[in-house]
N, C-alpha and C positions, 0 to 999 in steps of 0.2 A: 818792600822795604825802601824807604826813602833816605836821602842823604843825612837828614837830621838823626834818624835812628842809627845809621852807621856811625855817625860822629859820637852819639851817646854810648854805643857799644865800645868804640875805641877808648873813649874817656873812662869807661868802667874798667877796661883792661889796665890802663895807666894808673888809675886810682888804686886798684887792687894790688898792682905791682909795687906801687909806692908804699902802701900799707904793709905789704909783705916785707919790704926792706926795713921799715921802721920796727917791725916785729922780729927782725934779725933772722928771718927764714933764709936758709942757705941753698945755693946751687940751683938746680933745675926746678926745685920746688917753688921758687919765685915765679917762674914762667907758668907753672901749672896753676898757681893761685891767681895769676892774671887771666889765664884762660877761663878759670872758674868764674871770676868776676864778670868777664865779658859775656859768657854763656848765660849766667844768672840774669844779667840785665836784659839780654835778648829774650829769655823765657818770660821775664816780667813784661816786657813791651808787647810780646805776642799775647800773653794772657790778659793783660789790661785792655788791649785792643779788642779782643773777643768778648770779654766779660764786663768791661767798663766799671770795674769795682776795685778800689784800692785794696780791700781785704782779700778778695780772691786772687788778684794779680800777685800780691805779695806772698800769700800762702803758697801758691803754686811755685813761685820762684824760690821760696824758702825750702819747700820740699825738694826741689831740684838741687839746690846748693848743698843741702844736707846729704843727699845721695851722692852727689859729686865728691864731697869731702870724704865720705866713707870709701868710695872706690879709689880715690887718689891716695888715701891712707894705706890701703892694701898694696897698691902698685908701688908706692914709694917707701913702704915700710916705715911710716912716720905716723904720728898722732893725727887723727882727723881734725882736731881743733885748729891746727895751723892753717889748714886749707879752708875750714869753715869760717874762721874769723876774717881772713883776708878776702875770700871770694864773696862774702856777704856784705862787704862795705857798700856796694852800690845800692843796697836796699835800705840803708839807714835814712830815716825821714828828716834829714838835716834842714831842708828848706821849710818844712812845716814847723819844726822846732824854732827856727829863726823867726818865721813870721808870727808864731805864737808870742814869742818874747817881744817882738817889735810892736805887736798889737797891745801888749800889756804896757809897754813904755809909752805908746801914743794914747793910752787909755781908750783904745778901740776894743772893747770887750767882745764884740761880735766876731771880729777878726781873730782875736786870741782864742776864743772858744772854738771856732770852726777849725783852725789849724791845730789846736791842741787835741781835739777829738780825732782828727785825721791822723796825727802822729801816734796817738794811742791805739787806734785801729790797726795801723801799719805794724807797730811794735807787737801787738797781740798776734797778728797773722804770722809774723816772722817767728815768734817764740813757739807758736803752735806747730809750725812747719818743722822746726828743729826738734822739738820734743817728740813729735809723731815718728819721725825717722829714727830717733834714738831708741824709742820704745820698740819699734818694729825690729831694729837691728839687734837689740838685746834679746828679744823673743826668738829670732832666728838663730842666734848663737846658742841659746839654751836648747833649742830643738836639735841643732847639730850635735851638741854635747851629749844629750840623752840618746840620740840615734846612734852615736858612736859606741856608747856603752851597751846598747842592745845587740849590736852586731857581733 
């Protein structure tokens, strides 16, 4: 890890904490949301470094943040959504959306198309990661429920 990566991880922590404050998350849950954002970005950086794919890097990071949110929800006795929304902020493809709109304004359709497709791929990867963990979690909860009835 180099200094740029460390600075990015710290920025992800600060951004997630700021977003948690805006969402009116209370107490130590703000800190956990920040830790989640920092870890999510670290997972993304490692995955992207190994796979050099926006889709796979974001999918792996989204799977991580969804699992993190479920674990923090159990630990803090709070809804997983509060951790998921704040900790996933670093994954939002803001630069790509900005550059897409900038390309449209400058009438550079190649730039707009390239950044638009990248933003769409990232959004698809994030949503697939979230949905996958939600489905697995629901399935595991049903298994526990039926197993409890059998015993």
